[in-house]
RODO-2510 file (C-alpha; in nm, 4 decimals, decimal comma):
residues 476
     n   res          X          Y          Z
     1     x   -12,3370   -12,9464    11,1110
     2     x   -12,5605   -13,0799    11,4097
     3     x   -12,8230   -13,2095    11,1071
     4     x   -12,5833   -13,3740    10,9327
     5     x   -12,4314   -13,5683    11,1831
     6     x   -12,7772   -13,6919    11,2901
     7     x   -12,8757   -13,8098    10,9887
     8     x   -12,5109   -13,9870    10,9250
     9     x   -12,6164   -14,1635    11,2615
    10     x   -12,9236   -14,2364    11,1552
    11     x   -12,8201   -14,3930    10,8610
    12     x   -12,4926   -14,5936    11,0592
    13     x   -12,7753   -14,7359    11,2519
    14     x   -12,9616   -14,8624    10,9441
    15     x   -12,6803   -15,0171    10,8216
    16     x   -12,6065   -15,1560    11,1067
    17     x   -12,9701   -15,3452    11,1689
    18     x   -12,9931   -15,4672    10,7981
    19     x   -12,6786   -15,6232    10,8417
    20     x   -12,7916   -15,7953    11,1747
    21     x   -13,0782   -15,9469    11,0185
    22     x   -12,8626   -16,0681    10,6866
    23     x   -12,6039   -16,1897    10,9487
    24     x   -12,8818   -16,4362    11,1280
    25     x   -12,9070   -16,6056    10,8226
    26     x   -12,6205   -16,8588    10,7506
    27     x   -12,7483   -17,0578    10,4576
    28     x   -12,6152   -17,0186    10,1064
    29     x   -12,9207   -16,7301     9,9685
    30     x   -12,8394   -16,3933     9,8099
    31     x   -13,0179   -16,0743     9,9037
    32     x   -13,0506   -15,7994     9,6445
    33     x   -12,8043   -15,5065     9,7584
    34     x   -13,0212   -15,2118     9,6685
    35     x   -12,7156   -14,9671     9,6639
    36     x   -12,7009   -14,8500     9,3159
    37     x   -12,2969   -14,9353     9,3329
    38     x   -12,0472   -15,1508     9,5040
    39     x   -11,9248   -14,8595     9,7541
    40     x   -12,1342   -14,6145     9,6472
    41     x   -12,4231   -14,5939     9,9193
    42     x   -12,1618   -14,4631    10,2686
    43     x   -11,8679   -14,2291    10,2944
    44     x   -11,7089   -14,4654    10,5386
    45     x   -11,6939   -14,7671    10,2984
    46     x   -11,2869   -14,8165    10,1867
    47     x   -11,0681   -15,0758    10,0366
    48     x   -10,8459   -15,3153    10,2197
    49     x   -10,4784   -15,3166    10,1056
    50     x   -10,3310   -15,5455    10,4356
    51     x   -10,4876   -15,8963    10,4046
    52     x   -10,7749   -15,8195    10,6015
    53     x   -11,0143   -15,9538    10,3656
    54     x   -10,8643   -16,2086    10,0670
    55     x   -11,0628   -16,3621     9,7688
    56     x   -10,8714   -16,7017     9,7530
    57     x   -11,0777   -16,8634     9,4342
    58     x   -11,4003   -16,8589     9,2550
    59     x   -11,5310   -17,0239     9,0028
    60     x   -11,8518   -17,1967     8,7766
    61     x   -11,9845   -17,5132     8,9774
    62     x   -11,9332   -17,7795     8,8065
    63     x   -12,0995   -18,1807     8,8501
    64     x   -11,7487   -18,4084     8,9573
    65     x   -11,8872   -18,7025     8,7794
    66     x   -11,9749   -18,5188     8,3972
    67     x   -11,8305   -18,1812     8,4418
    68     x   -12,1343   -18,0319     8,3243
    69     x   -12,1819   -17,7132     8,4907
    70     x   -12,4540   -17,7242     8,8396
    71     x   -12,8053   -17,5809     8,7753
    72     x   -13,0227   -17,4683     9,0493
    73     x   -13,3869   -17,3814     9,0413
    74     x   -13,5559   -17,0819     9,2734
    75     x   -13,8947   -17,1066     9,4348
    76     x   -14,0601   -16,8864     9,1305
    77     x   -13,9041   -17,1756     8,9298
    78     x   -13,6089   -17,0092     8,7699
    79     x   -13,2956   -17,1683     8,6630
    80     x   -12,9694   -17,0556     8,7677
    81     x   -12,6079   -17,1181     8,7267
    82     x   -12,3927   -17,2280     9,0446
    83     x   -12,1042   -17,0884     9,1598
    84     x   -11,8765   -17,1589     9,4531
    85     x   -11,6196   -16,9093     9,6266
    86     x   -11,3412   -16,9359     9,9009
    87     x   -11,2249   -16,5972    10,1080
    88     x   -10,9851   -16,5476    10,3863
    89     x   -11,0891   -16,3467    10,6674
    90     x   -10,8244   -16,1855    10,9364
    91     x   -10,9592   -16,3362    11,2818
    92     x   -10,8972   -15,9955    11,5023
    93     x   -11,2314   -15,7909    11,3200
    94     x   -11,4621   -16,1202    11,3331
    95     x   -11,3768   -16,1184    11,6892
    96     x   -11,5060   -15,7230    11,7495
    97     x   -11,8715   -15,8440    11,5361
    98     x   -11,6918   -15,8204    11,1865
    99     x   -11,9092   -16,0038    10,9674
   100     x   -11,7576   -16,1579    10,5987
   101     x   -11,9637   -16,1433    10,2615
   102     x   -11,9692   -16,1701     9,8991
   103     x   -12,1348   -15,9154     9,6718
   104     x   -12,1891   -16,0603     9,3660
   105     x   -12,3841   -15,8901     9,0305
   106     x   -12,4628   -16,0652     8,7075
   107     x   -12,3588   -15,8365     8,3661
   108     x   -12,7254   -15,6934     8,2562
   109     x   -12,8306   -15,7313     8,6491
   110     x   -12,8430   -15,3484     8,7582
   111     x   -12,8409   -15,4672     9,1421
   112     x   -12,5484   -15,6304     9,3361
   113     x   -12,6324   -15,9235     9,5636
   114     x   -12,5152   -16,0368     9,9198
   115     x   -12,4549   -16,3932    10,0020
   116     x   -12,3190   -16,4818    10,3589
   117     x   -12,0674   -16,7502    10,4332
   118     x   -11,9874   -17,0566    10,6202
   119     x   -11,6707   -17,1269    10,8249
   120     x   -11,4444   -17,4064    10,6814
   121     x   -11,0735   -17,5006    10,7236
   122     x   -10,7792   -17,4503    10,5096
   123     x   -10,6704   -17,0246    10,6538
   124     x   -10,3315   -16,9431    10,6730
   125     x   -10,1772   -16,7938    11,0025
   126     x   -10,4033   -16,5698    11,2007
   127     x   -10,7386   -16,5817    10,9625
   128     x   -11,0569   -16,7473    10,9034
   129     x   -11,1287   -16,9320    10,5866
   130     x   -11,4877   -16,9110    10,4946
   131     x   -11,7014   -17,0559    10,1534
   132     x   -11,9875   -16,9268     9,9631
   133     x   -12,1917   -17,0744     9,7647
   134     x   -12,3913   -16,8697     9,4637
   135     x   -12,6942   -17,0439     9,3474
   136     x   -12,9610   -16,7229     9,3030
   137     x   -12,9067   -16,4621     9,0752
   138     x   -12,6280   -16,5164     8,9403
   139     x   -12,6676   -16,6018     8,5288
   140     x   -12,9969   -16,7457     8,3841
   141     x   -12,9215   -17,0910     8,3166
   142     x   -13,1692   -17,2834     8,0300
   143     x   -13,4135   -17,5863     8,1853
   144     x   -13,1738   -17,8847     8,1968
   145     x   -12,8706   -17,7585     8,0245
   146     x   -12,5426   -17,8688     7,9850
   147     x   -12,3667   -17,6295     7,7864
   148     x   -12,1690   -17,3683     7,9882
   149     x   -12,2730   -16,9629     7,9980
   150     x   -12,3223   -16,7486     7,7240
   151     x   -12,0164   -16,5864     7,6401
   152     x   -12,1172   -16,2639     7,6437
   153     x   -12,2127   -16,2727     7,9681
   154     x   -12,0043   -16,2607     8,3150
   155     x   -12,0199   -16,2430     8,6711
   156     x   -11,8552   -15,9512     8,8982
   157     x   -11,7654   -16,0609     9,2646
   158     x   -11,6266   -15,8563     9,5425
   159     x   -11,5831   -15,9949     9,8992
   160     x   -11,6167   -15,7197    10,2170
   161     x   -11,5877   -15,7133    10,5814
   162     x   -11,8983   -15,5579    10,7111
   163     x   -11,8019   -15,4094    11,0749
   164     x   -12,0634   -15,3482    11,3626
   165     x   -12,0721   -14,9711    11,2881
   166     x   -12,1880   -14,9926    10,9160
   167     x   -11,8371   -14,9714    10,7444
   168     x   -11,8001   -15,2241    10,4738
   169     x   -11,4248   -15,2686    10,4048
   170     x   -11,3977   -15,3845    10,0224
   171     x   -11,1176   -15,6651     9,9144
   172     x   -10,8701   -15,5189     9,6621
   173     x   -10,5492   -15,6912     9,7702
   174     x   -10,4943   -15,8306     9,4634
   175     x   -10,5047   -15,4900     9,2297
   176     x   -10,4023   -15,1406     9,3141
   177     x   -10,7383   -14,9970     9,1210
   178     x   -11,0050   -14,9288     9,3988
   179     x   -11,2684   -14,9781     9,1478
   180     x   -11,2157   -15,2896     9,0036
   181     x   -11,3584   -15,6113     9,0673
   182     x   -11,2926   -15,9757     8,9913
   183     x   -11,4749   -16,0664     8,6578
   184     x   -11,5413   -16,4320     8,6025
   185     x   -11,6418   -16,5113     8,1761
   186     x   -11,6022   -16,7488     7,9589
   187     x   -11,2188   -16,5220     7,9242
   188     x   -11,0780   -16,7305     8,2331
   189     x   -11,3131   -17,0186     8,1314
   190     x   -11,5467   -16,9094     8,4478
   191     x   -11,2628   -16,9272     8,7139
   192     x   -11,0586   -16,7354     8,9497
   193     x   -10,7725   -16,8784     9,1321
   194     x   -10,5890   -16,6181     9,3197
   195     x   -10,1960   -16,5621     9,4181
   196     x   -10,0717   -16,8426     9,6497
   197     x    -9,8188   -16,5989     9,7638
   198     x   -10,0933   -16,3104     9,8535
   199     x   -10,1272   -16,2603    10,1830
   200     x    -9,9554   -16,5874    10,3667
   201     x   -10,0820   -16,4209    10,6941
   202     x   -10,3611   -16,1488    10,7937
   203     x   -10,2452   -15,8296    10,7698
   204     x   -10,1379   -15,6041    11,1390
   205     x   -10,2652   -15,2893    11,2511
   206     x    -9,9979   -15,0080    11,2476
   207     x    -9,9012   -14,6941    11,5088
   208     x    -9,6003   -14,4721    11,4868
   209     x    -9,4146   -14,2919    11,7064
   210     x    -9,1646   -13,9786    11,5634
   211     x    -8,8526   -13,8777    11,8096
   212     x    -8,8410   -13,5101    11,6238
   213     x    -8,5117   -13,2895    11,6474
   214     x    -8,6958   -13,0671    11,9322
   215     x    -8,6853   -13,3313    12,1284
   216     x    -9,0662   -13,3506    12,1236
   217     x    -9,2316   -13,7081    12,0824
   218     x    -9,4843   -13,7353    11,8873
   219     x    -9,7633   -14,0609    11,8671
   220     x    -9,9752   -14,1254    11,5826
   221     x   -10,2388   -14,4313    11,6497
   222     x   -10,2252   -14,6355    12,0081
   223     x   -10,0067   -14,8796    12,0585
   224     x   -10,1872   -15,2708    12,1066
   225     x   -10,0356   -15,6218    12,1439
   226     x   -10,0043   -15,7788    11,7703
   227     x    -9,9452   -15,4872    11,5912
   228     x    -9,6845   -15,3217    11,3804
   229     x    -9,4548   -15,0762    11,5091
   230     x    -9,2365   -14,7519    11,3559
   231     x    -9,0037   -14,5358    11,4335
   232     x    -8,9519   -14,2375    11,2309
   233     x    -8,5964   -14,0689    11,4108
   234     x    -8,4884   -13,7347    11,3567
   235     x    -8,1496   -13,8591    11,3124
   236     x    -8,0006   -13,4702    11,4293
   237     x    -8,0716   -13,5967    11,8225
   238     x    -7,7501   -13,7896    11,7339
   239     x    -7,4903   -13,6150    11,5709
   240     x    -7,1644   -13,7535    11,7393
   241     x    -7,0485   -13,9963    11,5060
   242     x    -7,1876   -13,8578    11,1576
   243     x    -6,8193   -13,6695    11,0196
   244     x    -6,7186   -14,0812    11,0606
   245     x    -6,6299   -14,1969    10,7025
   246     x    -6,4167   -14,4591    10,5153
   247     x    -6,3267   -14,3949    10,1727
   248     x    -6,4844   -14,1063    10,1088
   249     x    -6,8271   -14,2208    10,2481
   250     x    -7,0610   -14,2031    10,5766
   251     x    -6,9454   -14,4924    10,7849
   252     x    -7,1966   -14,4472    11,0619
   253     x    -7,4643   -14,6258    11,1968
   254     x    -7,7424   -14,5276    11,4393
   255     x    -8,0004   -14,8144    11,6205
   256     x    -8,3268   -14,8055    11,7850
   257     x    -8,3257   -15,0589    12,0469
   258     x    -8,6955   -15,1861    12,2134
   259     x    -8,7423   -15,4530    12,4891
   260     x    -9,0855   -15,5576    12,5533
   261     x    -9,2778   -15,6749    12,8870
   262     x    -9,3322   -15,8942    13,0838
   263     x    -9,1335   -16,1157    12,8184
   264     x    -8,7950   -15,8706    12,8236
   265     x    -8,8048   -15,9434    12,4646
   266     x    -8,5641   -15,7152    12,3118
   267     x    -8,4837   -15,6084    11,9413
   268     x    -8,2944   -15,3871    11,7337
   269     x    -8,3286   -15,2361    11,4184
   270     x    -8,1200   -14,9159    11,2090
   271     x    -8,2627   -14,5922    11,2128
   272     x    -8,0426   -14,4828    10,8550
   273     x    -7,9234   -14,6176    10,5121
   274     x    -7,6545   -14,5398    10,2401
   275     x    -7,8585   -14,3723     9,9272
   276     x    -7,6750   -14,1992     9,6650
   277     x    -7,3490   -14,1517     9,8899
   278     x    -7,5497   -14,0057    10,1869
   279     x    -7,6755   -14,1099    10,5041
   280     x    -8,0622   -14,0909    10,5065
   281     x    -8,2946   -14,1404    10,7847
   282     x    -8,5033   -14,4993    10,7331
   283     x    -8,8242   -14,5997    10,9676
   284     x    -8,7675   -14,8900    11,2359
   285     x    -9,0601   -15,1494    11,1719
   286     x    -9,0819   -15,3594    11,5098
   287     x    -9,4014   -15,6359    11,5689
   288     x    -9,5417   -15,5980    11,9099
   289     x    -9,5825   -15,9217    12,0695
   290     x    -9,9429   -16,0382    12,1620
   291     x    -9,8367   -16,0815    12,5528
   292     x    -9,6711   -15,7587    12,5799
   293     x    -9,8230   -15,4922    12,8185
   294     x    -9,5527   -15,2081    12,7702
   295     x    -9,2484   -15,1452    12,6208
   296     x    -8,9197   -14,9444    12,6496
   297     x    -8,7070   -14,7656    12,3711
   298     x    -8,3492   -14,6117    12,3469
   299     x    -8,1037   -14,5249    12,0758
   300     x    -7,7415   -14,5318    11,9840
   301     x    -7,4877   -14,4029    11,7487
   302     x    -7,1623   -14,5444    11,6680
   303     x    -6,9176   -14,4814    11,3705
   304     x    -6,5686   -14,5886    11,2263
   305     x    -6,3584   -14,3148    11,4526
   306     x    -6,5617   -14,1908    11,7033
   307     x    -6,7096   -14,4050    12,0810
   308     x    -7,0616   -14,4262    12,0824
   309     x    -7,3356   -14,2250    12,2430
   310     x    -7,6910   -14,2871    12,3289
   311     x    -8,0408   -14,1165    12,3326
   312     x    -8,2059   -14,2881    12,6462
   313     x    -8,4214   -14,0165    12,8518
   314     x    -8,0864   -13,9724    13,1243
   315     x    -8,0958   -14,3935    13,1329
   316     x    -8,4739   -14,3986    13,2183
   317     x    -8,5141   -14,5340    12,8513
   318     x    -8,8707   -14,3674    12,6453
   319     x    -9,1340   -14,6305    12,8595
   320     x    -9,5304   -14,6867    12,6722
   321     x    -9,7807   -14,8663    12,7686
   322     x    -9,9746   -15,0783    12,5248
   323     x   -10,3306   -15,0589    12,4890
   324     x   -10,5448   -15,3696    12,5219
   325     x   -10,8844   -15,2229    12,3641
   326     x   -10,8662   -15,0890    12,0246
   327     x   -11,0564   -14,7470    11,9208
   328     x   -11,3264   -14,7368    11,6835
   329     x   -11,2688   -14,5991    11,3260
   330     x   -11,3786   -14,2846    11,1939
   331     x   -11,6800   -14,2479    11,0741
   332     x   -11,6954   -13,8527    10,9124
   333     x   -11,4390   -13,5900    10,8128
   334     x   -11,5279   -13,2568    10,6811
   335     x   -11,5916   -12,8845    10,7431
   336     x   -11,2881   -12,7544    10,5445
   337     x   -11,1311   -12,3915    10,6216
   338     x   -10,8778   -12,2080    10,3939
   339     x   -10,6079   -12,0409    10,6905
   340     x   -10,3802   -11,7452    10,6199
   341     x   -10,1557   -11,5226    10,7317
   342     x    -9,8686   -11,2777    10,5822
   343     x    -9,6422   -11,3645    10,8600
   344     x    -9,6535   -11,6452    11,1268
   345     x    -9,8662   -11,9782    11,0862
   346     x    -9,8885   -11,9204    11,4937
   347     x   -10,1929   -11,6875    11,4366
   348     x   -10,4522   -11,7027    11,1991
   349     x   -10,5379   -11,3642    10,9769
   350     x   -10,7843   -11,4990    10,8171
   351     x   -11,0122   -11,8103    10,8131
   352     x   -11,2630   -11,8736    10,4994
   353     x   -11,4527   -12,1669    10,3890
   354     x   -11,2933   -12,3619    10,1340
   355     x   -11,4022   -12,4574     9,8484
   356     x   -11,3640   -12,8071     9,6897
   357     x   -11,2388   -12,6782     9,3813
   358     x   -11,0032   -12,3305     9,5012
   359     x   -10,7180   -12,0651     9,3456
   360     x   -10,4429   -11,9352     9,4855
   361     x   -10,2085   -11,6536     9,3175
   362     x    -9,8657   -11,6223     9,2812
   363     x    -9,8940   -11,3287     9,5268
   364     x   -10,0806   -11,5671     9,7924
   365     x    -9,7666   -11,8058     9,8222
   366     x    -9,6235   -11,6200    10,1122
   367     x    -9,6759   -11,6160    10,4891
   368     x    -9,8487   -11,9224    10,5744
   369     x   -10,0996   -12,0748    10,4093
   370     x   -10,2869   -12,3835    10,5992
   371     x   -10,5959   -12,6470    10,5138
   372     x   -10,7832   -12,8004    10,8003
   373     x   -11,0413   -13,0190    10,8096
   374     x   -11,2150   -13,1875    11,1191
   375     x   -11,2837   -13,5153    11,1630
   376     x   -11,5569   -13,7344    11,3814
   377     x   -11,4638   -14,0524    11,6062
   378     x   -11,7493   -14,2488    11,8131
   379     x   -11,6218   -14,2691    12,1275
   380     x   -11,2945   -14,0564    12,1235
   381     x   -11,3090   -13,7615    11,9917
   382     x   -11,6597   -13,7327    12,1941
   383     x   -11,4778   -13,8063    12,4959
   384     x   -11,4613   -13,5499    12,7923
   385     x   -11,0577   -13,6274    12,7610
   386     x   -10,8792   -13,5488    12,4281
   387     x   -10,6685   -13,7619    12,2981
   388     x   -10,5461   -13,7122    11,9400
   389     x   -10,2635   -13,9108    12,0030
   390     x   -10,4671   -14,1904    11,9337
   391     x   -10,5391   -14,0771    11,5741
   392     x   -10,3787   -14,1113    11,2400
   393     x   -10,4045   -13,7805    11,0121
   394     x   -10,2358   -13,7662    10,7473
   395     x   -10,2479   -13,5648    10,3799
   396     x   -10,1857   -13,7295     9,9721
   397     x   -10,0806   -13,4378     9,7337
   398     x    -9,9663   -13,4370     9,4368
   399     x    -9,8454   -13,1524     9,1547
   400     x   -10,0021   -13,1729     8,7667
   401     x   -10,1160   -13,5595     8,8735
   402     x    -9,7734   -13,6429     8,9988
   403     x    -9,7452   -13,7824     9,3403
   404     x    -9,5264   -13,6125     9,5832
   405     x    -9,5570   -13,7493     9,9343
   406     x    -9,7806   -13,8112    10,2214
   407     x    -9,7525   -13,5600    10,5307
   408     x    -9,8931   -13,6145    10,8806
   409     x   -10,1112   -13,3026    10,9733
   410     x   -10,1046   -13,1209    11,2764
   411     x   -10,3714   -13,1584    11,5566
   412     x   -10,5373   -12,8126    11,6258
   413     x   -10,7579   -12,8723    11,8637
   414     x   -11,1657   -12,9520    11,9643
   415     x   -11,4569   -12,8387    11,7911
   416     x   -11,7445   -12,9394    11,8865
   417     x   -11,7591   -13,2935    11,8889
   418     x   -11,4677   -13,3451    11,6512
   419     x   -11,0627   -13,2983    11,6410
   420     x   -10,9494   -13,0468    11,3430
   421     x   -10,6181   -13,1261    11,1966
   422     x   -10,4300   -12,8450    10,9506
   423     x   -10,2136   -12,8860    10,6645
   424     x    -9,9567   -12,5994    10,5803
   425     x    -9,9180   -12,5781    10,2089
   426     x    -9,5238   -12,6126    10,1313
   427     x    -9,4778   -12,2540     9,9893
   428     x    -9,1541   -12,2679     9,9340
   429     x    -9,1671   -12,5976     9,7661
   430     x    -9,4285   -12,4566     9,4996
   431     x    -9,2534   -12,1548     9,5171
   432     x    -8,9444   -12,3215     9,3073
   433     x    -9,1303   -12,5190     9,0279
   434     x    -9,3711   -12,4784     8,7509
   435     x    -9,7354   -12,6267     8,8373
   436     x   -10,0587   -12,5153     8,7458
   437     x   -10,2755   -12,7695     8,9633
   438     x   -10,2367   -12,9294     9,3476
   439     x   -10,4678   -13,1979     9,4675
   440     x   -10,5160   -13,3367     9,7728
   441     x   -10,6932   -13,5587    10,0200
   442     x   -10,7368   -13,6158    10,4106
   443     x   -10,7225   -13,9989    10,5072
   444     x   -10,7636   -14,0412    10,9211
   445     x   -10,7233   -14,4313    11,1120
   446     x   -10,7037   -14,5243    11,4900
   447     x   -10,5575   -14,8895    11,3348
   448     x   -10,3430   -14,7945    11,0423
   449     x   -10,5876   -15,0519    10,8553
   450     x   -10,8720   -14,8806    10,7868
   451     x   -10,8678   -14,5367    10,6893
   452     x   -11,1178   -14,2764    10,6215
   453     x   -11,0703   -14,0552    10,3244
   454     x   -11,1796   -13,7309    10,2958
   455     x   -11,1971   -13,5300     9,9524
   456     x   -11,4798   -13,3986     9,7365
   457     x   -11,7947   -13,4511     9,8831
   458     x   -12,0077   -13,4422     9,5515
   459     x   -11,7379   -13,6967     9,3965
   460     x   -11,7684   -13,9867     9,5406
   461     x   -11,6949   -14,2599     9,2692
   462     x   -11,6684   -14,6400     9,2868
   463     x   -11,5591   -14,6022     9,6980
   464     x   -11,2755   -14,3768     9,5398
   465     x   -11,3210   -14,0211     9,7323
   466     x   -11,2084   -13,7997     9,4332
   467     x   -10,9430   -13,5004     9,5518
   468     x   -10,9959   -13,1481     9,6426
   469     x   -10,8005   -12,9015     9,4214
   470     x   -10,5884   -12,5780     9,4346
   471     x   -10,5433   -12,4358     9,1265
   472     x   -10,3038   -12,2002     9,0433
   473     x   -10,3890   -11,8490     8,8705
   474     x   -10,0775   -11,6481     8,7629
   475     x   -10,0777   -11,2955     8,6729
   476     x   -10,1619   -11,1464     8,3455
***
């Protein structure tokens, strides 16, 4: 394990040094990216769906007077069609040393090429706009031609953020397929214009506070000014008005109130909604002001025929400090283990290494069955003082290709310089329905924006970490 982590740090250092060299040249030049594919080189590459980097436009550059395509010649005498593009990036990551680049590749070219941009006007709130000129290694052009590129050719482009620790975050805000990039071709007249309604402002980080039925409070992620805060509340904490009804339907409401300091701004949000005739819990979402330093949170319930009741920490309210400093992002996850016990989940009878594809029999679907993995976050999990509340850890799972739900992982403890997290398999759920294959992957974040996915170590296709599997083995 020590060797693996050492090699990973060497790789991150190498990429960071390369990033520094590229960042010193802001001119419109292209550099070959020798990585085999857009995402493939690093496990920490990820897709952005939260408006951190957004492709706004891209097109074949044309002479404004004649309308003919612009042709540029490199130092070797090769002619290239020139392209131009604009990209918006959130200012928050840029202020911490993150840079913006555009990756592009022509049809028939085995290499991706990287271009830096220059800042221009016109970005929406919380974002910076950059312009890119692609004038080398695009599509080859005949000398002094006035014709468009060949119909059989195309140029693929995708912008990304390059963080100071070597991670790349690729724009996938306009598509749900994390393996796709935008393509310029004769089919779209060599032009891409993004949806003007997409990402009207920069995405915000998130954190979650969970108020549980046993009166414990779980914090998932550090709370920062300028981010979104989700509050999950178990409605059984305030059951006093849940018998209230009107015309046979539930008629009660539970609310969360939050007050931010030093401004004193106070906001409320409901925590339940009527769905199919039943009251169901609904997470509340609050936007934390940029100037806030701490917050007070409390709850109340009221109904048609009952007096309102409060959950306010005995009148003191629940107080949370807002952290000015952002933790680094997860850089590695692995060391998978299968944990089993025929009785209580509190005592593990067996802990074994877990392969990427494992099997489970009907007789094994009893007692407690859990899956564990470790995560490394430089500066956080490596610190002397443990702070698991700073980590957001989740499992995404599906049965026979049908997505089920995203579940929070449980913090187990420290393992060397890593934190260890556990997912208890939903045994009763699995026993109640036929299934053949359970797919799962773990996801880790410190800000709710950039997630490190952990799944099959041997299968990392176009930036998508494929899930691990658990096959059901029926008795014969």
